[in-house]
C-alpha positions as CSV (number, residue, x, y, z in Angstrom):
1,X,9.2,17.6,17.8
2,X,11.8,19.6,15.4
3,X,16.0,19.0,15.6
4,X,18.1,20.8,13.9
5,X,20.5,18.9,11.9
6,X,23.9,19.6,12.2
7,X,25.4,20.9,8.9
8,X,27.5,18.3,7.8
9,X,24.1,16.1,7.1
10,X,23.7,16.6,3.4
11,X,20.1,16.8,2.5
12,X,19.9,13.8,-0.4
13,X,21.4,11.3,2.8
14,X,19.2,12.2,5.1
15,X,16.3,11.0,2.8
16,X,17.8,8.5,1.5
17,X,19.0,7.4,4.9
18,X,15.1,7.5,6.2
19,X,13.9,6.5,3.4
20,X,15.6,3.0,4.2
21,X,13.9,3.2,6.8
22,X,10.1,4.1,5.9
23,X,9.6,3.7,2.3
24,X,9.4,6.2,-0.7
25,X,8.7,10.4,1.0
26,X,6.5,13.0,-0.4
27,X,7.8,16.0,-1.6
28,X,5.7,19.1,0.0
29,X,8.2,21.4,-0.7
30,X,10.9,22.2,-2.9
31,X,13.1,25.3,-3.8
32,X,10.6,27.9,-1.3
33,X,6.9,26.2,-2.9
34,X,4.5,24.4,-0.9
35,X,2.2,22.0,-2.7
36,X,-0.8,24.6,-1.9
37,X,-2.7,20.9,-1.8
38,X,-1.9,19.5,1.4
39,X,-3.2,19.5,4.2
40,X,-3.7,17.6,7.6
41,X,-4.8,14.4,5.8
42,X,-1.8,14.6,3.1
43,X,1.4,15.7,5.7
44,X,0.3,19.8,6.5
45,X,1.2,19.1,10.1
46,X,5.5,19.3,8.8
47,X,5.3,22.2,6.9
48,X,2.8,24.7,10.0
49,X,6.2,24.6,12.4
50,X,8.0,27.2,9.6
51,X,5.0,28.9,7.6
52,X,6.7,31.1,4.9
53,X,10.1,29.9,5.8
54,X,10.2,26.2,4.7
55,X,12.6,25.7,2.0
56,X,12.4,21.8,0.8
57,X,9.9,19.2,3.3
58,X,9.6,15.6,2.5
59,X,7.3,13.1,4.2
60,X,7.1,10.1,5.5
61,X,3.7,7.8,7.1
62,X,4.4,5.4,10.0
63,X,1.2,4.5,11.5
64,X,0.1,7.7,13.2
65,X,2.9,9.7,12.7
66,X,4.3,12.0,10.0
67,X,8.3,11.8,9.5
68,X,10.0,14.9,7.9
69,X,13.3,16.4,6.7
70,X,13.9,19.7,5.0
71,X,15.1,23.1,5.4
72,X,13.5,26.2,6.5
73,X,15.0,29.6,6.9
74,X,16.4,30.5,9.9
75,X,16.9,34.3,9.3
76,X,19.9,33.3,9.8
77,X,20.8,31.0,6.9
78,X,19.1,28.0,6.2
79,X,18.9,24.9,7.9
80,X,18.6,20.7,7.8
81,X,15.2,19.7,9.9
82,X,13.5,16.5,11.2
83,X,10.4,16.7,12.8
84,X,8.0,14.0,14.2
85,X,4.1,14.9,14.1
86,X,1.4,13.6,14.7
87,X,-1.1,12.3,12.0
88,X,-5.1,13.2,11.6
89,X,-6.8,9.7,11.9
90,X,-8.7,9.5,8.6
91,X,-11.9,10.4,8.3
92,X,-13.4,7.6,6.2
93,X,-17.1,9.8,6.2
94,X,-15.2,12.5,4.2
95,X,-15.2,10.6,0.8
96,X,-18.4,10.5,-0.9
97,X,-20.5,8.1,-0.4
98,X,-20.8,6.8,-3.8
99,X,-16.6,6.8,-4.1
100,X,-14.9,3.4,-6.0
101,X,-13.8,0.9,-2.5
102,X,-9.6,2.1,-3.7
103,X,-10.5,5.3,-3.7
104,X,-12.2,4.5,0.0
105,X,-8.5,2.9,0.3
106,X,-6.5,5.4,-0.8
107,X,-8.5,8.5,1.2
108,X,-8.4,5.7,4.8
109,X,-4.5,5.4,4.3
110,X,-4.0,9.0,3.7
111,X,-3.2,7.9,0.2
112,X,-4.6,10.2,-1.0
113,X,-1.8,13.6,-2.0
114,X,0.0,10.5,-3.5
115,X,0.9,11.8,-7.7
116,X,2.6,8.6,-8.2
117,X,0.8,6.6,-10.3
118,X,2.6,3.3,-11.7
119,X,2.2,2.5,-15.3
120,X,1.6,-1.4,-16.3
121,X,1.3,-3.4,-19.5
122,X,-2.4,-5.5,-18.2
123,X,-2.0,-6.5,-22.0
124,X,1.5,-8.2,-21.4
125,X,0.5,-9.4,-18.1
126,X,-2.9,-10.5,-18.5
127,X,-1.5,-12.0,-21.3
128,X,1.3,-13.9,-19.8
129,X,-0.8,-14.7,-16.7
130,X,-4.3,-16.2,-19.3
131,X,-6.7,-13.9,-17.8
132,X,-7.9,-10.4,-17.9
133,X,-8.3,-9.3,-13.7
134,X,-10.0,-7.2,-11.3
135,X,-10.1,-3.6,-12.8
136,X,-10.6,-2.9,-8.8
137,X,-7.2,-4.2,-8.4
138,X,-5.6,-3.1,-11.9
139,X,-6.2,0.0,-9.5
140,X,-4.3,-0.6,-6.7
141,X,-1.8,-1.9,-7.6
142,X,-1.5,1.7,-9.8
143,X,-2.4,3.9,-7.0
144,X,-0.1,2.0,-4.7
145,X,3.0,-0.3,-5.8
146,X,4.6,-3.2,-3.7
147,X,4.2,-2.0,0.1
148,X,2.0,-3.5,2.2
149,X,-1.6,-1.8,3.9
150,X,-0.8,-1.4,8.6
151,X,2.1,-3.9,8.2
152,X,0.2,-6.7,7.4
153,X,-0.9,-7.4,4.4
154,X,1.2,-6.4,1.5
155,X,0.1,-6.1,-2.7
156,X,2.0,-8.8,-5.2
157,X,1.7,-6.7,-8.3
158,X,3.4,-7.1,-11.5
159,X,7.0,-6.1,-11.7
160,X,7.3,-5.9,-7.4
161,X,11.0,-6.5,-7.8
162,X,10.9,-8.5,-5.1
163,X,10.7,-12.5,-5.7
164,X,8.0,-13.8,-4.0
165,X,6.1,-11.0,-4.9
166,X,5.1,-10.7,-8.3
167,X,1.4,-11.7,-9.1
168,X,2.7,-13.3,-13.0
169,X,6.2,-14.9,-11.0
170,X,3.9,-16.4,-8.3
171,X,1.1,-17.9,-10.2
172,X,4.0,-19.4,-12.4
173,X,5.6,-20.7,-9.2
174,X,2.6,-22.1,-7.4
175,X,1.1,-24.1,-10.5
176,X,4.8,-25.7,-11.3
177,X,4.5,-26.5,-7.1
178,X,1.1,-27.6,-7.6
179,X,2.6,-29.4,-11.4
180,X,4.8,-31.6,-9.6
181,X,3.6,-32.0,-6.0
182,X,0.1,-32.0,-6.8
183,X,-2.5,-29.2,-4.8
184,X,-3.5,-31.4,-1.5
185,X,-1.8,-28.0,0.0
186,X,-5.2,-26.2,-1.7
187,X,-7.6,-28.9,-0.6
188,X,-10.7,-29.0,-2.1
189,X,-9.1,-26.7,-4.3
190,X,-6.3,-26.1,-7.5
191,X,-4.2,-23.5,-8.6
192,X,-4.7,-21.4,-10.8
193,X,-5.0,-22.1,-14.2
194,X,-6.5,-25.1,-13.5
195,X,-10.0,-24.2,-14.4
196,X,-11.4,-22.1,-11.4
197,X,-8.2,-22.4,-9.7
198,X,-6.7,-20.4,-7.1
199,X,-4.7,-17.0,-7.4
200,X,-2.9,-15.5,-5.4
201,X,-3.3,-11.9,-4.7
202,X,-2.2,-11.1,-1.3
203,X,-0.3,-12.3,2.0
204,X,0.4,-11.3,5.3
205,X,3.2,-11.2,7.9
206,X,1.4,-13.9,9.7
207,X,1.1,-16.6,6.2
208,X,-2.0,-15.6,6.0
209,X,-2.3,-16.1,1.9
210,X,-5.1,-14.5,0.1
211,X,-6.4,-15.7,-3.4
212,X,-9.2,-15.3,-5.9
213,X,-11.1,-17.9,-6.5
214,X,-11.0,-17.6,-10.2
215,X,-14.7,-19.2,-11.4
216,X,-17.1,-18.2,-13.8
217,X,-15.8,-16.1,-17.0
218,X,-15.9,-12.4,-15.1
219,X,-12.8,-10.9,-13.1
220,X,-14.9,-8.5,-10.9
221,X,-17.6,-11.7,-9.4
222,X,-14.4,-13.5,-8.7
223,X,-15.2,-13.8,-4.4
224,X,-11.9,-13.8,-1.6
225,X,-10.6,-16.8,-0.2
226,X,-8.2,-16.4,2.1
227,X,-5.7,-19.1,4.1
228,X,-4.6,-19.1,7.7
229,X,-1.8,-21.8,5.9
230,X,-3.6,-24.1,9.3
231,X,-5.7,-27.3,7.3
232,X,-9.1,-26.3,6.6
233,X,-8.3,-22.5,7.4
234,X,-10.5,-21.4,4.0
235,X,-12.8,-18.8,4.8
236,X,-14.6,-16.9,1.9
237,X,-15.5,-13.3,1.1
238,X,-17.8,-12.5,-2.3
239,X,-16.1,-8.7,-2.6
240,X,-13.1,-7.2,-4.8
241,X,-10.1,-7.2,-3.4
242,X,-10.1,-3.1,-2.5
243,X,-13.7,-3.9,-0.8
244,X,-12.1,-6.7,1.4
245,X,-9.0,-4.5,2.2
246,X,-10.8,-1.2,3.2
247,X,-13.3,-3.6,4.9
248,X,-9.8,-5.5,6.8
249,X,-8.3,-1.1,7.4
250,X,-12.2,-0.1,9.2
251,X,-13.9,-2.7,10.6
252,X,-13.4,-4.4,13.8
253,X,-15.3,-7.4,14.0
254,X,-13.5,-8.2,10.1
255,X,-11.7,-11.6,10.9
256,X,-8.3,-10.2,9.8
257,X,-9.3,-6.5,11.1
258,X,-5.9,-4.0,11.0
259,X,-8.9,-2.0,13.2
260,X,-8.3,-3.6,16.0
261,X,-5.0,-2.5,16.7
262,X,-4.7,1.1,14.6
263,X,-6.6,4.0,14.5
264,X,-5.5,5.8,11.8
265,X,-3.8,3.7,8.6
266,X,-1.6,4.1,6.1
267,X,0.5,2.3,3.2
268,X,4.0,1.5,3.0
269,X,5.8,1.4,-0.5
270,X,8.5,-0.5,-1.2
271,X,9.8,1.1,-4.4
272,X,10.8,4.2,-5.2
């Protein structure tokens, strides 16, 4: 569906208004030049109706839909347009069999065309935390940033800019709470920085809490523990954070599956 927009509406204002609801956009075309790498998984359906007449196009992902806003040359002048296009179902098998779990998460969410990788001072982050962090988590934080998967799992990252979503600030907050109130809420576990304590890296809209159990000196071997805000509801997953996210997105039998509700998966970023 494509709509022409009144000439009184500036494209910048239109982009800003849509971004308030659907997060930052991706740039598919600018100044009459379309990104030649764009394909059906990264926004091509928004360019197809206009062909060589597209001037500018920004794209947002929402569930199984693309939302686009831009300008096109109609022959009698450049007009602003807004359109919605169906988003092709992600094909997990399209990624190499030896792809990393992070690469698989990027592929299944259609994030492969996004190049806005964050720069994070991991040495400073890990010094403040007092521990190294799993490498796959660091890649997730750099590639995706602060936001959520399928509107369900929110990733905690450094410098999130949102209270409670910064992984370092949140770890310090939980540590203060544990020192003042004890660890009864997390029994039989302790809270990091206690040896082998819990370090939270994500949360869900349903108050599920996703932790690493920081047992052992190798962060790459830390298992994922999930707490459902119900006493004794701990579940352990002997996998990395990225593998957990991928299986959550793609396996209908996963305890926290979003695949049971969505055929197409996405990540919505909450920062510029």
